[in-house]
Every structure is written in C-alpha cells, then in structure tokens.
C-alpha positions as CSV (number, residue, x, y, z in Angstrom):
1,M,42.2,43.6,21.9
2,S,42.2,40.9,19.2
3,L,40.9,41.1,15.7
4,P,38.9,38.3,13.9
5,S,41.0,36.2,11.6
6,L,40.6,36.9,7.9
7,S,42.0,33.6,6.8
8,S,39.9,31.3,4.6
9,S,40.2,28.4,7.1
10,S,37.4,29.6,9.3
11,A,34.7,27.3,10.8
12,P,34.0,24.1,8.8
13,Q,31.3,24.5,6.2
14,A,28.2,22.2,6.1
15,E,28.2,19.6,3.3
16,P,26.4,20.8,0.2
17,G,22.6,20.3,0.7
18,E,22.9,20.4,4.5
19,A,22.2,23.4,6.6
20,P,22.9,24.2,10.3
21,E,20.2,23.2,12.7
22,M,17.2,25.6,12.9
23,P,13.8,25.4,14.7
24,A,11.1,23.3,13.1
25,T,7.7,24.7,12.3
26,I,6.2,21.7,14.1
27,R,6.6,21.5,17.9
28,S,7.6,18.2,19.5
29,D,4.6,18.3,21.8
30,E,2.4,18.2,18.7
31,I,3.6,14.7,17.8
32,V,4.0,13.1,21.3
33,G,1.3,10.4,21.7
34,R,0.0,7.1,20.6
35,W,0.0,6.4,16.8
36,G,-1.1,3.6,14.5
37,L,1.7,2.9,12.1
38,A,1.9,1.6,8.5
39,S,3.9,2.4,5.4
40,F,3.6,2.6,1.6
41,Q,5.8,2.9,-1.4
42,N,3.2,3.8,-4.0
43,P,1.5,7.2,-3.4
44,N,-1.7,5.6,-4.7
45,D,-1.7,3.4,-1.6
46,R,-1.8,6.3,0.9
47,A,-5.5,6.2,1.7
48,R,-5.4,2.4,2.2
49,T,-2.3,2.7,4.3
50,E,-3.9,5.3,6.5
51,A,-6.8,2.9,7.2
52,A,-4.3,0.1,8.0
53,A,-2.4,2.4,10.3
54,R,-5.7,3.3,12.1
55,G,-6.2,-0.4,12.7
56,Q,-2.8,-0.6,14.4
57,C,-4.0,1.5,17.4
58,K,-4.6,-1.8,19.3
59,Q,-0.8,-1.9,19.5
60,P,0.2,1.7,19.1
61,Y,3.6,3.1,18.3
62,V,4.3,5.6,21.2
63,I,6.2,8.8,20.5
64,G,7.4,9.9,23.9
65,A,8.5,13.3,25.1
66,G,12.3,13.6,25.5
67,T,14.0,15.1,28.5
68,S,15.7,17.8,26.4
69,G,12.6,19.0,24.5
70,G,12.8,16.4,21.7
71,V,10.8,13.3,21.0
72,V,11.7,9.6,21.7
73,M,11.5,7.5,18.6
74,H,13.5,4.8,16.8
75,L,16.2,5.6,14.2
76,A,16.2,3.3,11.1
77,D,17.3,-0.2,12.0
78,Q,17.8,0.6,15.7
79,A,16.0,-1.5,18.4
80,T,16.3,1.1,21.1
81,P,14.4,4.4,20.8
82,Q,16.3,7.6,21.6
83,E,15.6,11.3,21.9
84,L,15.5,13.0,18.5
85,R,15.0,16.6,17.6
86,L,12.5,18.3,15.3
87,K,14.6,20.4,13.0
88,G,13.7,23.0,10.4
89,S,15.5,24.0,7.2
90,P,15.9,27.1,5.0
91,S,13.6,25.4,2.4
92,G,10.8,25.2,5.0
93,K,10.9,21.4,5.3
94,N,10.9,19.8,8.8
95,Y,12.9,16.8,9.9
96,I,13.1,14.5,12.8
97,G,16.6,13.2,13.7
98,P,19.7,13.4,16.0
99,P,21.5,16.7,16.5
100,G,23.5,17.8,13.6
101,P,23.2,19.3,10.1
102,T,19.9,19.2,8.4
103,P,19.1,16.9,6.6
104,G,21.4,14.4,8.1
105,E,21.7,10.8,6.9
106,Q,19.7,9.5,10.0
107,D,17.0,12.1,9.7
108,R,13.5,11.6,8.4
109,E,11.7,14.3,6.4
110,I,8.2,15.2,7.6
111,V,6.4,14.9,4.3
112,S,3.1,16.1,5.7
113,F,1.5,16.6,9.1
114,D,-2.1,17.9,9.8
115,G,-2.3,17.1,13.5
116,R,-4.0,13.8,12.9
117,V,-1.8,12.1,10.3
118,L,2.0,12.3,10.1
119,V,3.9,11.1,7.1
120,T,7.7,10.7,7.2
121,R,10.4,9.4,4.8
122,F,13.9,8.5,5.8
123,I,16.7,10.6,4.1
124,E,19.2,7.7,3.8
125,K,18.4,6.0,0.5
126,D,18.5,2.3,1.7
127,A,16.3,3.1,4.7
128,A,13.9,5.0,2.5
129,V,13.6,2.0,0.2
130,R,13.1,-0.5,3.0
131,Y,10.6,1.6,5.1
132,G,8.9,3.6,2.4
133,N,6.7,6.5,3.5
134,M,5.8,6.0,7.2
135,V,2.2,6.9,8.0
136,Y,1.3,7.6,11.6
137,V,-2.4,8.0,12.4
138,R,-3.1,9.5,15.9
139,C,-5.0,7.0,18.1
140,A,-8.0,8.1,20.0
141,P,-7.3,8.8,23.7
142,R,-7.8,5.9,26.0
143,A,-11.3,6.0,27.6
C-alpha cells in the first residue's frame, strides 16, 4: 500500500490566468460548415463587417470536422489548417485552439455566437492586433 505524497512539489500548476481544459458550451458540430469571413477593429464597424462577411460566401472559409471531435481551422499566421478543440473555462468563456491550458497563446476567444454569426478574437496580442475581431457569417446551404 502506498500513501500519496504530501510534498509541495506535486503536479505542475497552470500559469496564472490559465485553467486546465474543460468542455466548451458550444459543440464543434455547431460551427462546422461554410462561412463568409471578414474582420473589424472598431466595434462600431461590426454591422458593416457582418455584411462584408456575408458577401464572402462566394469564396467561403470552410470549418471542417476534425477526426478527434474538434474542428479544422487555421491558427494565426499558419498556412495549413489543423484540428483544434473547442475549450471552455471556469469564467464561462469558450475558446478554439490546440490542446492545452485555457486560454493558451494560440487560442482564440469566442466573443459571441448565435448559430448564424461567430465572432472570435485571438488571445496572443500581436495576432489580435493584426487580425482584429474575426466575423464568420454562416453561408446558405448550396442549392
């Protein structure tokens, strides 16, 4: 029989502000599909940006279903999409990113999602400045 260690050098702690991975309140199958994509910096530009994103459905951004239950999307500054997870947090926020602590540097926060419009923002400061608030507007199914 062995007893648990009482030493203070137990499992590594998450960085301040990060939490272990937990389920998101949004399922990956809810965001798989074809999306028009645009971005804005100024919140006053959101409505105009949604309209611009809708116009991008001629050349949609496709969010695919991953083989492990995630979604296939691009990370910031990466040419090749990869499978990412939807991750929840104790604060109730949802994130999309690679496995690991939440929020991780490569994660994007789901700012809002109503089933038709998805707004995300990258956690990493430089990517957040370059890409702004990413607005995805669901494209109509192909006829």
